[in-house]
N, C-alpha and C positions, 0 to 999 in steps of 0.2 A: 746554404746559398739562396734558397727560396725566400727566407725572411729579409735578407739584404735586398733582393730584387724588389720585393713588395715595399720596403721602406723607401727605396729610390723612387719608385712609381708614386708613392704617396707624397713625397716631398715635391716632386715635379707637379703633381696635381694641385698641391697647395699653392705653389708659386703661380701656376697658370690661372687659378681662380681668385688670386689676390688674398689668400688666407695666410700667407707667409707671416711669421712673427718677426718684429724688428729685433736686430741684434743689440740695439741700444736706443735710448731716446733721452731727450732733455728739453727743458724750457729755458728761454732766454729773453731778456729785454734788449732790443736793438736800439741802444741809446744813440745820442748824437755823436759820441766818440767812435762808435762803430761805423759811422758813415764817412770816415776819413782814414786813409792808410797811414802807415808810420812816417811818411814824409809830408803829411798834411794835405795830400791831394784828395778831393772829394770823390767818393765812389758812386758810380751811377748805375750799378746793377745789383739786384737783390742777392745774387750769388756772392758777389764780392763783399757785400755788407755782412752777410752771414759768416763768410770765411774770416773777415776781419774781427767779428765778434769772438770767434773761437781763438784767433791769434791773440786778441786782447786778453782773453781769459787765461790761456795757457802760457803765452810767451811774455806778455807785458804786465800781467797781474792787474789789469784794468778791468775789474769785474763790477757788474751792476748787481744791486741787491736781489733781483729776480733770476740771475743767471745760475744755471745748474751745470755741474760737471757731466761729462760723458767720457767714455773710455776710447771711443773711436777717433775723434778729432783732436785728441791729445797729440797725435802723431802729425808732424809736418807733412809727410807724404800723403796721409789721408786727407788733410786739409786741402792739399793740391788737387785732389780728386773731387772735391765738393761740387764744383760747377757741373762736371759731366754726370755725377750722381743725381744732381738736382734735375737735370734735363731728362733723366729716365724715370723720375718719380712723379708724385702728385703735387702740383703747385699751380694754383689758379692765378689768372691775370690780376684779379683783385688783391690777392695776397702779395704779388710782386709789387703792385702800386703802393700798397700800405707800407711795405718795407722800404722802398726807395723814397717815399714822400713823408714818412713818419717815424715814430719810435715805438713800434708795436711789441707786444709780448707774443713770441712765437713758440710753437711746439714742433719739435723735429723728431721724426721716427727714422732711424737709420737701418737700412737693409744691406745685404751683401754688396749690391751694385747700384743702389738708388737711395734717395731720401725723399720723404714726404714732409712738406712744410705747411703748417696751418697757422693762421693768425688767431690767437686766443682773445686778445684785447688790444685796443689802440691806446 
C-alpha cells in the first residue's frame, strides 16, 4: 500500500510542477485547407483550425507533407475536446495569431486534459 501511495503523491507532484509527460505529440503544417471547414466556411479561431487539421488528416485524408499522426485526435470525441483542452494548456497569443493569420508548422503536446501548442516555423 505504501508504494502505491508514494506513486500517487509523485504523480501529483509532477503535474503540479509541470513535469508531467505528454501522452502523445505531433507536428503539423496548418495549410490553407485547414482554415476552412468541410462546408467551405472560413475558420476564425486557432482551436477550430487545429481541429480541422486533425479532421482533414483522419477523416478526409487531406494531409500536408509535414503532418504527423497522433493516436489521441484520431477519435472524433477527442477532437471535440480540443478547444477546452487548449484553454487549459500553454498557448501564447503570438501562436494564436500565427495560426489564424498564416500557415505555420506547429508542434502539439497532448496531456490527459490539456494540450500545449508551439509554432515551430511560419
